[in-house]
N, C-alpha and C positions, 0 to 999 in steps of 0.2 A: 460825557462819554469817556469811558476808560479804555486804555489800551489793553489788548489781550496779553496775558503773561507770556514771557519768552518761551518759544518752542511750541505753543499751541497752534498758531496758524501755520507754522513751518511744517508741521506734521501732516496737516490736511492736504496741502498741495501735492506732495509726493504720493500720497495714497490715491488721490484722484488721477494724477498723471499715470500711475501704475495701472489703474483700472482702464484708462483710455488706451494705454499701450497694450494691455492684455486683449482688449477688444480688437484693436488693429491687427495684432498677431493672429488671433483666432480667425478673424475674417480673412486675412491674407492666406492663412493655412487652409481655410475651407475652399478658397478659389483656386489654389495651386493644384498641379497634377501630383497625386500621391503615388500612383502605380502606372507602370507601362507594361502591359501584358500582350504577348504575341499569341494570337488565336489562329487556328486553321480556318480557312474560308472554304465553303463547299465548292467543289470543282477544282481543288488544288490551290495551293498558295497560302500565304499567311498575311495577316493584317495586325497592326499594332493598335491596341485599344488603350486609351488613356482614361484613368479614373481620377476625378478630382476629389478633394477633401469633402466637398458637399455631398458627393455621391457615396463616398466611403463612410463618412461619419456625419450624417445630416444634422445632428444635434449641435454641432460645433458653431454653426451660424447663430443658433438660438442662445448659446452660451456667450457669444460675442455681444449680443444685445443685452444679456443679463449683466455683463460687465459694465456696459454703459448705464444701465439702470442702477447699478451699484453706486455709481458716482452720485446720482440723485439721492439714493437711499442713505449714503454715508453723510452727505451734506445736510439733508433735511430731517434726520432722526437723531435721537440721543438716548442714552441709557440702555435699558434692556433691548429695546427694539433695534438699536444700532448694532448691538452684539449679535442679534439674530441675523441681521444683514451680513455681518462679518462671517458668521458661521456658514451661511449659505454660499458665500464667495469661496470660502476654504473648501467646502465639499464639492462645489462645481469645478473648481480649479484642479483639485486632486483627481476627480473622475476624468477630466479632460487629459491631464498629464499621463495618467496610467493607461488610458485607452490609446493615446498617441504613441506612447512608448511600445505598447503591445503591437501596434501596427508596424512600427519600425523593425521590431525583432522577428515577427512571425511571417510576414508576407514576402513573396519573391517579387522582384521588379520594383521595389520601393524606392522612391526618390527621397531627397532630403527635406521635402516640404512638410512632412509631419513634425519636423523639429520646430516649425513656427507654432504649431498647436501646443507642443510641449512647453515652449517659452511662454505662450499665453496662459497656459494652465498654471505654471509656476508663478507667474506674475499675479494671477488671481489668488493663489494660495498666500503669497507674501502680503498682498494688500489686505486680505481677509484676516490674517494673523495680526497685522498691525492694528486693525480695527478692534479685534477681540481683546488684545492685550493692552492697548493704549487708548481705549475708548474715552476715558476721563480726560485725557490730554487733548482730545480733538475738540475744536470749538463747536458750539451748537449754533444752529441757524438763528440769527437775530440776537445772539448773546452779547454782542458788543454794544447793543443799544440799551441793554438793561442796566439799571442802576445797581451798584453793589449792595444796597440795602433795600428793604421793602418800601415801596412808595405808596402813600395813601391814594386811593382812587379819587378822582375829581368828584366833588359833591355837587349834586343838583339841588338848587335852593328849594324847589318845590318838594322834592323828595325829603329834604331835611325838615321842612315844615310838617309834613305828614308824620315823619318819625317822631318829632317833638310832640305832636298831638297824641300819637300812640303811647308815648311815654308819660303823658299827663302834664306836659309842660305847655305854656302858652308861647307859640312861635312869634307873636307880635311883641312880646316883652323883650326888652334889651338884656344884655348879659348881666347887668347889675341887678 
């Protein structure tokens, strides 16, 4: 068993931690109150209505789950498939961040809670960009157990005998 080159395993940890933090921020943002709106009540009077992030942007809870699934995707894949995972994370994070910023800028009665979604979206974008740009430096699942060179497959003596017969050799004859 060989040790991973320096920097390989150090990069995977922060990416996974960033994805978990993005999921937590998005989930927290979806559960927090985004808007407080005063509405007129029939018969006179007013009432304050609170709108949570899950009500304002229902997709953010799903994107939080996507961020958690991204941890598994980054760890379990490699090569072009891992880059696809990174690209999806970048796209989802950018969509969340833009949508949350738009909510902050356009609606009256907005609280600071959409900032959690902005942070979650930016963390998704950052993690996805690292995966896209540094995919080769990220370790692959099971790579530390692989030998540096190609290993011959263990041979089955019965199969070897049949292969000798197929090749026209006598499997009972010795090497000499």
